[in-house]
N, C-alpha and C positions, 0 to 999 in steps of 0.2 A: 400442476402444482409441484413446487419444489419438495424434495424429500426432507423429512425431519431427521436430524442427526444428533450425535452427542454434543456437537457445537451449538446447535439451536437450543438444546435443552440447557446447556451450561450457561448460555448468555441470555436466555429468555426471549429469543427472537423468532420470527416466523420463517425467515428465509436464510439459508446458509451463506450469507453474503456480508462481508465486512468492507467498509470503505477505507482506503489507505489514508494514513495521517500525513498528507502531502503538504510540504511548505508552500505558502502563498496560495493554496487552493482550498485547504480543509478548515474553513471557519465554521461557525455555528450553523450558518444557513445550509451548507452542504451536509453537515453531520445530522441535523434535524430532518432534512429531506430523506436521507437514506434510512434513518430510523423510522420515520413515519411511513415509509414504503415497505417496512417489514424486515429490513436488514439491520446491521449495527453501524451507525454513523460514528466516525471518530473526528475529534478536533485535534489538529496537529499543532503542537506548541512550538515547533522548531523555528517558526518565523514570528513568534510573538514574545513581547516583553511579559514578565510575570503577571502584571496587573491586567494587561490586555487579555491574557490567557484566562484569568478569572472572569472577566467580563463575558467572554465567549461561552464559558461554561454556564454562567447565569442566564444568558440569553437562550442557550440551547434548552435549558430546563423549561423556559417559557414557551419555546417553539415546538416541543414534543413531550408527550407523556410516556414515550417508549424508551427502552434502554438505549443509552449511548455511552461512548467512552472517549478516552483521550489517548493520544500517542505521544510518548515522552522519550526522546533520545537521551540515553544515559550519559552522553557526552555533552549535553546542554550545559553551558557555563554555570547556570544557577539551578542545577537539577534539584538540589535540596528544596529550594523555594517553590519550584513548580509542582513537585511531588506533594509538598505540604498543602499547597493550594488545592490540588485535586482531592486530597483527603479531607481538607476543611470543607470543601464543597460537596463532599460525599458522592463523588463520581463512582459509579458501581463497577466499571470495567476500565482497566488500564493496560495499554499495550506499550511495552518497552522495547527499545532497539539500540543497536550500536554501542553495546557495553556489556558488562558482566551482570547478569540477572541475579546472581547470588547476593549482590550488595543491597538489593531493595525488595526482592520478592517476599521475604518473610514479613517485613514491616507492612507491605501492602496487603498481604493476605490476613494478617492479624487485624487490620482495619476493616476487614470484610470485603475487600475488592477481589474480583476475578482478575487474574493476571495472565496475559499472553506475551510471548517474547518473539521477536523477529530474528530468524537465523538464515544463513546462506549455505549451511553445510550440515551434514549428518552429525559430525563431531560436535558442533555447537548446539544442535537440537538435543543431543543426549545430555550435554552439560546443563541446558536450560531445564530439562525434566528433573535432573538431580537437584537443581536449585528450588524446585517446587512449583514451577509455573503450572497453570491449569491447562494450557494449550500452547503449541508452538506455531508460528507462522513461517513457513518455509518458502523463501523468496528466490526464484530463479533469475538467471542472467538476462532474461527478456525484459525484466522490470525497468521502469524509468527511475531516474535519480540515482542515488548512491547504491552501489552494487557490491556483491561479494567478489573476493579476489580469486576464487577458484574457477570462475566462469562456468559453473554447472547450470545446465538448462533446467527449467522447471520439471520437464518430463522425467529426467534422470533423478533430480533431487527428491521429488515426492516419493518415488519408489524406494529410494534409500532411507529416507527419514521414517516412513511408515513401517519399515521393517525393524527399525531400531528403537522406537519409542512407543509407549503405551497410551500416552495422553493424546487427545484429539490433535490432528494436524490440519492446519489451514494452508491451502496452496495459494501462492502468489506469484505473479509475473506472467503476463501473456493472456489473461482471461478477458475475452471481449464478447463471448457468445454463450448462450445457454448450453450448447453442446459441449463447449469447453468445460463448463461447470460439471456436467455429467461425466466427462472424462476424468476430471480431478477426483470425483467420488469413486469412480471405477478403480483408480490407482490407490485408493485407501484414504484419501483426504476426507475430512468431515465438513468442508466448506471452502470458500475461496475469499481472498482479499483482492479487491479490484481498485486500481488506482486510475489508470488512464481514462477509462470511460467516465468516471466521476470528475476527474480534473477538467474534462471538456464538457461538463454539463452546464446548464443554465445557472445552477446554484453555486458552482465553483467560484471562488473569489479571484481566479486568474483573469488577467487582462484579455479583452476581446481579440487583440492582435495575436496573443499566444494561442488562443483557441483556434483562430483562423488558420495560422500556419500549421498547426498540428492536424487539423481536420483535412488539410490539403496535402499532407505528407503521404508519400508512397513508400512501398517496401524499400528498405535500404537507406532511408534518410536519417535514421538515428545512428549514433555511433557511441562508442565508449572512449572517454578521454580521462586524463588525470589519474592514470593507473598508479603512478608512484605516490600519489596522495590518497585519494579515495576514488576508485573507479566509478565513473558517473555516466549514465546513458542520457543522451540529449539529441536534439536536432542539430545536424552539422551546419552551423552558421559560421560567420566570419571568426568569432571568438573561438569556437571549437576547432576550426582549421588551424588557427595560430597555435593553440595549445597542443594539438596533435603534432604539428611540425616541430614544436619545441621538444616534445617527448622523443620523436624520431631522431632528433639531432643530439640526443643525450642530455637534455636539460636536467638540471638538478632539482631536488624538491624545493629548494629555496627559489629557484628561477620560476618554477611552476606556481609556487605560492604567490610570488610577486605578480605574475601574469594574471592569476585568478583574482587577486585583490579582494575587496570586500563587497558584498551586496550583489554579486553576479546573478544569483537566482532571483532575487527581488527585481533586479533590473529587467530580466527577461520574462519571468512568469507574471509578476504583479504590475510592472510598469510597461510591459509590452515592447521593450527594445529588442527587436528581432535580429539585430546585427551583433550587438555587443553583450547581450545577456545570456545567461545559461537557460536554455529552453529544455528543461528536464521533462522527459516523457518516455513511455514505454514503446516497444516495437509494435504493439497491437494498435497504435494510433493509425496505422495504414488502412485499417478497415473502418475507422470512425470518420464519417463524412459530414455529419451535421451535429450541431449543438442542441441537445434536447433536455427537457426537465428530467430530474432523477426518477420520478414516478414512471415516466414513459420508458426510460432505460431499463428499469427493473422489470416492468411488465413485458418488454420485448425479450429480456433474458429468460423469463419464466415461460413464455410461449415457445421460444426456441428449445428450451430444456424439455418441454413436454413432447415436442415433435421428435427430438432425439431419442427420448425414451420409447416412443412408439416405433421408431425405426429399429432400435435395438430389439424390441419385443418381436417385431416381424422377422428380423434376422434369426432370432432364437427359434421361432416357430419353423422357419425354413430349414434350419440346421437339424431340427428334431425329426423331420420327415425322412 
């Protein structure tokens, strides 16, 4: 059994696991499946028009009676509209990212929402706490998709953040086993956010081609590109190689923006174009070999967590002798 933490108490969930709000993966089916399995499922609005976002919230309400939330990038072009939709639909938990949490946290909390904010550094974790968030999600450089510029690994980041903030800390980036969840708790986190495992689940809305190439990936097949724009971790395909070559040759932001174009992530993740799309995924995909239902994934995580707890307990007994 997973340990209960301040995070599980805060969110009213059974297991200290949050699903990432991943573009083109995190629709209502994935969010409801994670919530039904005892975690907190998130609908990611980044790849949705406002009214589609509303529809997914409404469908999620029908698919689960457990707590669920939404992930809203504060850089979303119509952020006012999607936040008002979330409030209108009485979504209980809102995760914000990629922007200044002080702009929206007070309004969200006044409406009765629990608010979490994604950060990539201790500096921004402290600012998020000052802004009044209920918890911070500290995401390390192992994570897929858009990444922090400091290149801080999850191991180092969690130790730094938990020393500097008093609110619950959620560890993100590189979690694919129950023993890694135990490690996060040992470092002071109160739970984990998992992206890659759920992006490659049956309930994910990602294309089967995307899931196949990611489950076949080995160590070293993800790379970080587009650092002058937004550092992004993905599978190193033809597009990624061209973008990296452009960077190495001193390409400007304008040149990289033109190369990136529009809809690359949709092309890769949702439409399954393995050559020209952005195949955003975390490093931990190298240990994911099959596509499974969310319920099986979380059950396997819990079983591995229990085994790890037993192992640590035995080590502690040996040390005491």
